[in-house]
C-alpha positions in Angstrom: 10.3 -22.9 -14.9 11.6 -20.6 -12.2 11.9 -21.6 -8.6 9.4 -20.2 -6.2 10.4 -18.1 -3.2 9.3 -19.7 0.1 6.0 -18.1 1.3 7.5 -16.8 4.6 10.1 -14.9 2.7 7.5 -13.3 0.5 5.3 -12.4 3.5 8.2 -11.0 5.4 9.1 -8.8 2.4 5.5 -7.6 1.9 5.1 -6.8 5.6 8.4 -4.9 5.6 7.5 -2.9 2.5 4.0 -2.0 3.8 5.5 -1.1 7.1 7.8 1.3 5.4 4.9 2.9 3.6 3.0 3.3 6.9 6.0 5.1 8.4 5.9 7.8 5.8 2.2 8.5 5.5 2.8 12.2 6.3 5.4 12.7 3.6 3.9 12.6 0.1 7.1 11.9 -1.9 8.4 9.2 0.5 4.9 7.6 0.6 4.7 7.7 -3.2 8.2 6.1 -3.4 7.3 3.4 -0.8 4.0 2.7 -2.6 5.7 2.3 -6.0 8.3 0.0 -4.4 5.6 -2.2 -3.1 3.7 -2.2 -6.4 6.8 -3.2 -8.3 7.6 -5.9 -5.8 4.1 -7.2 -5.9 4.0 -7.2 -9.7 7.2 -9.3 -9.7 5.9 -11.8 -7.1 2.2 -11.9 -8.1 2.4 -15.3 -9.9 3.9 -16.9 -6.7 1.3 -15.3 -4.4 -1.5 -16.4 -6.7 -0.2 -19.9 -6.9 -0.7 -20.5 -3.2 -2.8 -23.5 -2.5 -4.8 -23.6 0.7 -2.2 -21.9 2.9 -2.0 -22.9 6.6 -3.8 -20.8 9.2 -0.7 -18.8 10.1 -0.2 -17.8 6.4 -3.8 -17.0 6.1 -3.6 -14.7 9.1 -0.6 -12.9 7.7 -2.2 -12.5 4.3 -5.3 -11.1 6.1 -3.1 -8.6 8.0 -1.4 -7.6 4.8 -4.7 -7.0 3.1 -5.9 -4.9 6.1 -2.7 -2.8 5.9 -3.2 -2.3 2.1 -6.8 -1.1 2.8 -5.5 1.3 5.5 -2.9 2.7 3.2 -5.4 3.2 0.4 -8.0 4.9 2.7 -5.3 7.2 4.1 -4.0 8.1 0.7 -7.6 8.9 -0.5 -8.3 10.9 2.6 -5.1 12.9 2.2 -5.9 13.6 -1.4 -9.4 14.8 -0.4 -7.9 17.1 2.2 -5.6 18.7 -0.4 -8.5 19.1 -2.8 -10.8 20.5 -0.1 -8.1 22.9 1.1 -7.6 24.1 -2.5 -11.4 24.7 -2.9 -11.6 26.5 0.4 -8.6 28.8 -0.5 -10.1 29.6 -3.9 -13.5 30.4 -2.4 -12.0 32.5 0.4 -10.0 34.5 -2.1 -13.0 34.9 -4.5 -11.4 32.9 -7.3 -14.3 30.5 -7.7 -13.8 27.3 -9.6 
């Protein structure tokens, strides 16, 4: 059985990786890279995070903040994708190319 990473180290890493993603929201390739980095990290550490048993209030607060950041990142990515799609539709309609 493998040793588990202390929770504070896991939370520090998650916060750092999500912070990196937040810093590059306006650069699609950097954002994609940061998102993939977080996804790979999370996949690797998911068993440890799921094994948490009644974390203390500070850990719960940090987990809540991480979930809020993930939600913000997801909403921003969806909004940016919608903007690109809307712009493409507008340009096609403006130039009479219809969909």
